C-alpha positions, 0 to 999 in steps of 0.5 A, a space after each residue: 466471476 467478475 472481471 476487475 474494473 480497468 483504472 478509472 480517470 479518477 484512481 489514475 488522477 489519484 495516483 499521480 497527484 499522490 506520486 506528484 506529492 511524495 517527490 514534492 515532499 522529497 524535494 522539500 525535505 532534502 531542501 530543509 534537512 538542517 531545519 527538519 535535523 533541529 526537530 529532536 523532539 518530532 524525530 524522537 521515538 514519539 515522532 515514530 509512533 506518531 507517524 506509525 499510527 498515522 500510517 495504520 489509520 490511512 490504511 483502515 480509511 481507506 483510500 487515504 495515501 501516507 506515501 507524501 509523507 514517507 520522504 520526511 520519516 526518511 529525512 528524520 530517522 534515515 532511509 532504513 528506519 524510514 522504510 521499516 516504520 512504514 512497512 510496519 503501519 502498512 502491516 498493522 493498518 491491514 491487519 486491522 482492515 482484514 479483520 474489520 472486513 471478517 467482523 463486520 462484512 459486506 455491510 461495512 466493507 462497502 461502506 469503505 471500498 468499491 465492493 466490485 473491485 474488491 471481489 474480482 480482486 479476490 476471485 484472482 486468489 484460487 488454490 489451497 495456498 493463496 500465500 503467493 499470490 497475496 503476495 504479488 497483489 501487496 505489490 500492485 494493488 494499494 494495501 488498504 483496498 486489498 486488505 478489506 477484499 482478503 478480509 470478505 472474501 479468502 480465508 487466510 490464517 492471521 500469522 500466514 497473512 501477515 507474513 504474505 504482507 510484510 513480504 509484499 510491501 516491504 519491496 517498495 517500502 524500501 524503493 521509495 524510502 531510499 528513493 526519497 533521498 535522491 536528486 530530483 531526476 533520479 526520484 522522478 526515474 525511480 517514480 516512473 518506473 515502479 508506476 510501470 511495474 505497477 500498471 503491469 502487474 495490475 494488468 497481468 491480474 486483470 489478464 489472470 481474472 479474465 482466465 479464473 474459471 467461474 466458482 461452483 455455485 
């Protein structure tokens, strides 16, 4: 069994950069709300489809994050629509990544994500029913990394995997969607709280992984 590595400085700085971009995008979106409202074509169905497409591509081509685009989606289509569009993109993208990992195996996945981390994360999911483990992991592990790890090391049915993904990504999608429309100080507070929860969750996963018995050869 492999121990899940600690977050390195590059990963921490990347996460901070993404969150700062999210806050900045939320501030700018509110500042130019009137101008965004005037972009009728961009805010229509075609714009929604384009946003979902970009989100899917970002998940499949890890580790690009579209979180900073969420405030713009919220400004264009509202909190609920912005959250639902993000959930759609993350779920479809994760399903594609899952199937790619199943189809092309280690040689392909190793070019996209860190194999050591992927295998270690997958070993947390033990037992005959990994459903709720996947739900929990979805809340604290980036969608792209977990999707490839699950496709490579864990066997789940497509319906079960899809439902677990939907449940797992939904809470933070709505949290960040509503945070994007809050005043700047509240945005910062929500982002900090969400970050603390994610870090605590990751630490919990590392703890669980450290107590999972090795798999028999």
